[in-house]
C-alpha angles and dihedrals in degrees: 000000000000125000105264140204115194118211117202110210117220092176103282120156085219098056094104089048090058088054090050093051091051090052089054084069089057094253124125113239129196130191127220132173115263086242093063116127112263091227091061091056092044089054089058091057094215122198090224144351128227122196112211130220122258145187098248132091112240092227094055117111097244099031115132110255133207117249102229090217088076089067091052097054115124137193123245089266091057098252116133116256107244117244130200121192119202119202103307088021090060090047091050089053092049095044092048093051104046101277124129126248120184138172109268120238088235128023112242112220122158139025124344133171114250115215109208111220099175115027103193135095106354096022099034114142095016122134113257088249112027129177113245135179117242124196113164145110097198130056142186115265098174131023124228118251113282096026126115133195112245099173140014143182131214090263100031115053088183106049100139131014142175137193109244096215103030132048094252120129136171140187127194093208131065112259091176098069126083090240087073099067096190095037091107089062091055094050091043090051090052095046101039106027105028099032093036097229119161099195117252102163116097138157088252092056089046092056093049094048096040093049091053090046093051092050092048093046097045100038110169094340129108130252129206122199130197102229120200101168092244125123098266100049092037094055090043090053092051093046092048091046090051089052101039111017111194091003083086127078120181121210116204115193122196103214093177089249099092127120121264112293093000097119094063097032095058093049092050094048100049103028098040104027104033097028090225118160104256132186109194118196124187104206097150095124092053094050093047091047092055093044094054112129092357111138107164110093094217090052089051091053094047093049092047091046095048093044091049091053090050094050092041092052091053090050090049089054089057090049090050090052091050093047095038088228138071117259108242101202135053112201122204132184092228115162135196095261090052090055101040092052095045113034141006103274107194089325146048100270116160121251117249101170140339120257120210095232102048131057094358103085115108117250089233092062106127098225141091109234119239114192109169094175099040092119097040135093123228096255089055090051088052090052090050091048090053090054089050092052097249107164118258094239088065098039092048095052115123116246115272122197120245091239088054122200091350091085092045091060107075101213132013120352120234135158094257093054092045090052092052094046094044091056094045090050091049093051092048092050093044093052093046089055094043092052094045093246101111096087091045089062123071093204136358130186146162122228127200108217125214093239136082128212137201117253141167122232124166092354089301130114116246129191107193147141128297120228123201121204121207130186126168139182118222144139100227110353096254089106128011144176124215112258115252095223116181114272091229090054093050091048090052093050091046091051093051093048095049094043099042103037115064105211100042119083103160135047127192131185123227113228097179122124128212110271114059093026126037122238095244118054093226 
């Protein structure tokens, strides 16, 4: 049994990020909806409980409310289980215990300076004035009995609180996001000092436990995996191959939306290097035919997802014929961010966009789903891949969306646009590597915009496409800052793209962060 922190989800887009930050302290974290029965959490005997933020107002009729019994849970020894409320979680605690929560005159969204009033336990080790990230439209106007303010900001007199007799704490800001630089200290203080955890959860322990779980689950049956060549599916393939050997067959579908050279490179790596059973299917013509004249990004994703399932099913039939038995399991490299941005995963989080590998598989699909990384973030998968001996050139690859280049062409997808985008993306990636910047960036991409602009080349007028470049720095993709790449470097990349790709005469650079923007444009 691992030490465990339970996170109750009130619908925040950052709930999974809280879990990630807890794991950075070496403590296993698990997310449940705020509506979960108290007895189920009591049975888990958690070391601590964190209440997430959320989009609702606590005084709204249908707003999720906190069951006060969660604050009364005790360990076997009789000590109270510590609780930390974040943003809405703090407001739920206050509202539930006689405090006052009101709509603020002005929403507070962005950075603020936290003034630490009491620098022990939860806020131990923080700078006297520490930047924090605010994102709320309501605020506390009166504390419940027994609570005390331990930090404030210029606009939030009640920014952090604690109960003086019980282990209940709350913060109005978001310590889990990268925009709160010392937020990891706050969560570490809660997990390690207040909850008394020592940290017994590691990537190595995950591999050992997940390998045993896979073998026990699969038994003598066969598993198929949709391989894309990206980090997630690649590490999943190696982990499953380590656990199951020839009981695994990978299916690699060319949807015509891959990066330059990817179709041949993936086959060489996994069939020749890893000796993994691989079924490679070139269905690019079918995908592009069905995407013709489709502009809406959600329709693109649905078409790609449905076509993938169709092609994948046909490939599975061939595998079944070869094996003389039907594979029982379908493995996917699904990660936490995929789930939190697509469906409600153990909680009521809002949908931002649909991913091709979650929530879109038909109910009639004749497989049991195996998702070894469903509760991991990408950096954790990379750590696991490193322990499994996956080469750095695979582990270090930037994330690539399941729908591929289709969601990096704003507008309809056609072979000519794909050719332009594929070359621009290749130049950008090549130059990042050449200048030693690739590993400094979490994700980079080129986007073909649905506009044309006038240019002059060789004393002649041109009217050609505009390409946008985007590069971000991040830990896990839940939040991100735009990468401050050198101006000379960007000028060089722009010059190469315009000179070498006939059809693009203008390059722009995206300087938006997440939030408020997303990393991908669609």
